[in-house]
N, C-alpha and C positions, 0 to 999 in steps of 0.2 A: 751520874757523871761518867761512870765507866761505860754505860750503855751508849751514851752520846759519842764518846771517843771511838768506840768500835764502829758505829755507823759511819762516822766521818772517814775512818780509814778504808772501809769497804767501798765508799763512794769514790774515793781517790784512786783506788786500785782499778775500779771499773772504768773510770775515765781515761786512765793512762794506758789501758790495754787496747789492742786494735779493735775498732768497732766495725762490724760488718756493713752497716749502712754507709759509714764514711768511706770505706774501701770501694764499695760499689759506685759511689758518686765520683770518686777519683778515676775509676775505670771508664765511666761514661764520658767524663771530660776529656780523657785521652782519645777516645774514639771520635768525639766531635771535632777535636783539633786535627786529627788525621784526615777526616772527611773535608774539613775546610781547606787543608793544604792541597788535597787532591783536586778540589774544585778550582783553586787558584791556578794549579798547573794546567788543567784542561782548558780553562778559560783563556789562558795565555796562548795555548796552542791553537785554539779555535780562532782567536784574533789574528794570529800569524797566518793561518791558512786563508782566512777571509781577505787579508791584505794581499797575499799572493794571487788570489783569484781576481781581485779588482785590478791588480797590475797587469795580469795576463789578458783580461778582457779589454783593458785600455790599449794594450799593445796591438791586439788583434783588430780593434775597431778603428783606431787612428794612430798616427805617429805622435809620440809624446814629445812635446817641445822641451828641450833641456834648458837648464839654467846655466850659470857660469861653469865652464868645463872644469875648473879647478875644484869646484864645490861638489859636483855631481859625478865625477868619473868613477869613484868607488861604488856609488849606488848603482850606476848603470852596469858596471862589470858584474856586480852581484846579481842583478836581475837577469842579465844575459846568461850567466852561468847556470841559473836555476831553470832556464827554459831549454837548455841544450841537453840532449841525451848523453849520459856518461860514456856510452859505447854504442856500437852498431846494434846490440841487442835491445837498446832502449826504444827502437822503433817497433819492436814486437809485432812482426807481420803475422797475419793469419795464414796458415798453410793447411791444405787439405788434399785428399785424394779420394776419388770416386771410383770404386771397382764395380764394373757393370758387365755381367756375363750372361749369355743366353744359350739355350738349346732350342733349335728350330726344326720342326718336322713339316715339310712342304710337299704337297701333292705334285705341283708343277715345278719344273726346273727354274730356279731364280735367274740363271744366266740368260735365259731367253725372254725375260720379262719385258713387256711393252705396255705402256699406259696408252691404249689406243685412243686416237682422237686428239692427243695432246703431246707436246714436246716440252722439256726434254724427257728422255727415257733412259733406263739403265742407271748404273752408278748408285748414288744414295737414294734415288727414287724407288728402286726396286726393293724387294724384301731381303731380309738377312740371309746369310749363307745357311745351308743345311747343316744339321749336327751341332756340335758344341763349338762355340766361338767366343772370343773376347768381344764384348760390346764396345760402346763408345765410352771408354774409361777416360778420366781426366785428372789432371794435377793442377792445382791453383795456388796462387799467392795474392794476398791483398793487404795493403797497409796504407796509412796516412803518410804522404811525403813530407808535409809540414802542415801548418794551420790553414793553408789555402788549397792544397791538392791532395787527392787520394788516387792511388794506382792499383790496377788489377791485371794479373796475367793468368790466363787459363789455357792450358795446352791439352789437346786431345790425342789419345793414342789410337791409331788406326788398327782395326782388327785384321785387315787384309795383308798389309805389308810391314806391320810392326813399326811404322814410322810415327813420328811425333810432329804434330802441326799446331800452329797457333789458332786457337778457337776464338779467344777474345784477349785483347791487350789494349788497355785504354787508361787514360787519366781523366778524372772528373773533379770539378771544383767543389769546394766546401765553403759554406757560409756566404754565398752571394746574396745580396739583398733583394727584397721584393719577390721572393719565391723563384728566382731564376737559378738554373744550373746548366753547366756545359760539360759535355763528354766528347773526347777526341781520341781517335785510334781505330782499332778494329773491334766491332761489337755486333751482337745480334740486333737486327733492325726492329724497331717498335711497330712494324706493320702488323696489324691484327693483335690477337691476344696471345696465341700460343708461340709465335715465332721467337720472342725474346727469352723464353723459358728453356733452360738446359734440359737435355734428354733425360737425365736421371730424375727430374722432377715432373715428368709427364705422368698422366694417370693411366696411360696405355703404353705398350712396348714401342709402338711406332707412331709416326705422324698420320693425320688424316689425309685422304686422297687430295683434297684441294690444296693443302700445303705442299704436297709433292708436285702437283701439276703447275701451280702458279708461282711457287717460291723455290722450286728445285729442292724440296724437302725443308730447308731452313736457310734463310737469307742472312749471311754474315757480310758486313760491309766495312770498308775502310773509309772513314770520313769523320764528320763532326755532328753532334746533336745538341740543339739548344732547346731546353724544356722550361716551362713556366707552370707553377702550381698556384692557383688562385687562392686568396685569403677569404674563402667562403665557407658556409656551413656544409654545403654539399661539396664532395671532393670534385675538383675540376683541374685538369691539366691540359696543356696544349704544347705542341712542339714541332720542330722541323729537323730533318736530317738531310745532309748533303753528302753524297757518297761518290767514290771513284767509279763505281760501276764494274767492280771486279768479278761479279758472279751473276748467274741467272736471276732475274730476266734481262739484265743488261747484256753482258758479254760472258757467256758460259765458259768455264775453264780458265777464267782470268786472262782472256786474250786482249782486254782493253789496254791500249797503249797511248791513248790520247791525253792531252792536257784538259784541265777544267773539270766540270762536274758531270758524272755519268748517270747518276740517279738522284731523285728527290723524293722524300717521304714527308707528308704532312699528317699529323695524328692528333687526336683529342680523346679524352676520357672523362666520363661523368659518373659519379657513384655516391652511394649513401646507405643509410640503414632504414629498415622498415620495422619499427618496434625494437625489441631487444633480441629477436631471434633470427632476423633476416638481414642480409647485406647484399647489395647489388652493384654492378658496374656495367656500363655500356661504352663502346668505343667506335670510332670511325677513322679510317686511314685511307690515304691516297698515295700510291707509289707510282712514280713516273720514271721511265728509263728510255734511252735511245740506243739500242744495240746497233752496232755497225758490222759485226762479224759473228753473229750467233749461229753456231753450226750444230747440226744433228745428223746422225747416221740413219739411213733407211735402206730399203730394198726396192729396186725398180720392178717392173712387170715381168722381167726375165729372171728375177732372183739375184741380180748383181748388187753388191753392196755399193751404195753411193753416199756421198756427203753433200748435204744441202746447206744453204746459208740464208739467214734472214737479216735484213737491215731495215730500220724504220723506227717507229714509236710504239711503246707499250705502256698502257695505263691500267692500273689495277686498283679497284675500290674494295675495301674490306670493312664489313660491319660485324662487330662482335659484342657478345653479352655474356655475363656471368651472374648467377644467383646462388647464394649460399644460405643454408639453414642449419641452425643448431639450437637446441632448447636453451633459451635465455642466454645465448651467446657462449655456452659451454660446449665445445666440440669434442670433449674427451671421450664421451660414451657414444653419442650418436651425432651424425651430421650428414648433410646432403649437399652436393654441388652439381648444378646444371650449367652447362657451358655449350656455346655454339658460335659459329662464324659463317658469314655468307661472303663469297668472293665473286667479283665480276670483272672480267678483263676485256679490253678492246685493243687490238693490235692492227696496225696498217703500215705498209711499206713494200719492199720488194723481196721476192724469194728467188734465189739462184739455185738451179738444179744441177747436180753433179759437178761440184766445183773442181774436182780432181780429174774430170773427163774420163772416168772409169767405165762409162757405159755409152750413152748417146751423145756425149759432149756437153759442155757447159751451156746452159740456156737460162735466161732471166725474164721474170714477169712480175706482175703485181701480186700482192697478198693482203687480205683483210680477214679478220676473225673477231667474233663476239662470243665469248664463252663464260660459263659460270660454274659454281660449285658451292656446296655447303656441307656442314656436318653438325650433328647434335649429339651430345653425350651426357650421361648422368652417372655419378659415382656416389654410392651410399655406404657409409660406415654404420653397420647394424649393431655391432658390439665393439668394445675396445680392441684395437689391433687388427680388425678384419674389415675389409671393404669389398664391395662388388660393383661392377660397372657395365654399362652397355653403350655402344657408339654406333651410329649409322652415318656414313659419309657417301656422298654422291657427286658426280660431275655431269655437266651438260655441255656437249661439244658445240651446241649452238649453230651459228652460221659461219662457214669458212668458204672464202672465194679465192681460188688459185688462178691467176691470170693465164698461166701456161695451159691449164686444163680448159678454161672458158674459151680461149682462142683456138683450141684444137691442136696446139703444138704438141702436147703430150696427153696421154690418157690418164684418167684418175688412178689407174692401177699402178702408175709410177710413183704415187705418194700414198702407200698403204697405211702408214702410221697416222695420216691425217684423215682417214675415213671416218665418217660421222658415227660416233659410238658414245654411249653414256655409261661410264664405269660406275660401279657401286660396291659397297662392302658393308657387312654386319659383323660386329666384334663384341665378344663377351670376355670379361676378365674378373678374376678374384685375386686379392693379394693379402698378405699377412705381414704386419710390421711390428715385431716384438719391441722395437724402440724407434726413436726418431732417426737413428743412424743405420737402420737396416730394413730391407724389404725383399720379400720373395713373391713373385707373381706368376700366375698361370693365365694364359690368354689363348682364345680360340677364335678364328675369323673365317668367314665364308667370303672369299674375294672374287669379284667379277670384273676385274680391271681389264683383262685380256679378252678380246672378242672371241667367243666360242670356246674359251678355256676357263672353266671354274676351278679355283684353287682353294683347297682346305688347308689352313695354316694353324699350327699349334706352336706355342712358345712357352718355355719356362725361363724365367729371368730372375737374377739376383742383383740387388743394388746395395752396396755397402759404402758408408761414408766414414772416412778416417780424418780426424783433425777438426779444427774449427771451420765452420761453414756458415755463411750468412743466410738470413731468411730470404725466401723467394717472394715474388710479387703476389698481389692479391689474387 
């Protein structure tokens, strides 16, 4: 009996004491309850975000029809306030600066540069200044205006006179249906492949000779662009640009003062992938302009400086192609880019000699020309951060008929810049990019642009990107 009583007392004491297993079960229950509460909170937040997303999409797609004003005024006010930025900082514009500097060593004097056989000459067409100079640095802003429009402003800092000019300033649509988009303002024309690309994104320090001869280095136009991207497996886009004709080849130096359209550009691109390692794109453009007072400076047979003027029609066709390779689409370690463009221009109209009557007096005659040019370049990244490239560019003066010369009114020596000559150039470069924001480049070129004057050109260039900057075209 005593033994039985002692066993019962021991069992009661053990049951009343804290049991490890029971304490562990209580802790697990507490953790599960906290997890459940967290799930409930996040599910409610996700449902609220999804509801806001649906409301925003509905507002962007179509106008919501309201019910009775007395019943919906509070809901509408809440929805509108949720879509408005709390302050100007809510727009959060992307801002960036590109610092671009060069050191140039040129055998020939750049001030006397002439692209023989072609106009225009001098200015941006010629090589950079000798020695150290600030290159084409830029400052840009870009942001969404609202759910329908986006705006971009890019200013360029001139290295010669420290002035700031507008390089691009345009608005473009967002979310137009059926693949359409509209751009209006000042922008680089989509003629060819290289022209729309900013200078800091070029693979070489300067533009190829055909871009200099046929586009005045780089064509920036005031106008409107309408573009359509097709819903196809292969990439296909088509577009049209209507411009004021503010720059060459329409009216050089912005002398166009007329109403209406001064230039028209039609363009199309087709591209796709070949397996997992290759990507390609081909394009065709046709630029038409009607210059009325396109002037250029020349020397007559006596060495007197004269100013001549062309008026008529200018038609330029550009065929471009790009092929890119990287192992399995990974361009981090190795990649190759082949790029080329072919230009063909036909101009006809009238040529006025010595518009200022500085030499033999003003005379006027017919003028026609058919000229062409092309370049081909390849850039190979052989190890991370290091690339090497080669470019060959060439121009063909073709056939040029000057009415004043054919009639015997003036000798051909009075038009030395239009003498038949085929400029060409070979360029080598190597660059180092420690990151996507910086690049240092060494470039050497053998330039035969000037008749009888070979120029050896060496450049050291740095390109530094500050701030948020969008991706460039393919």
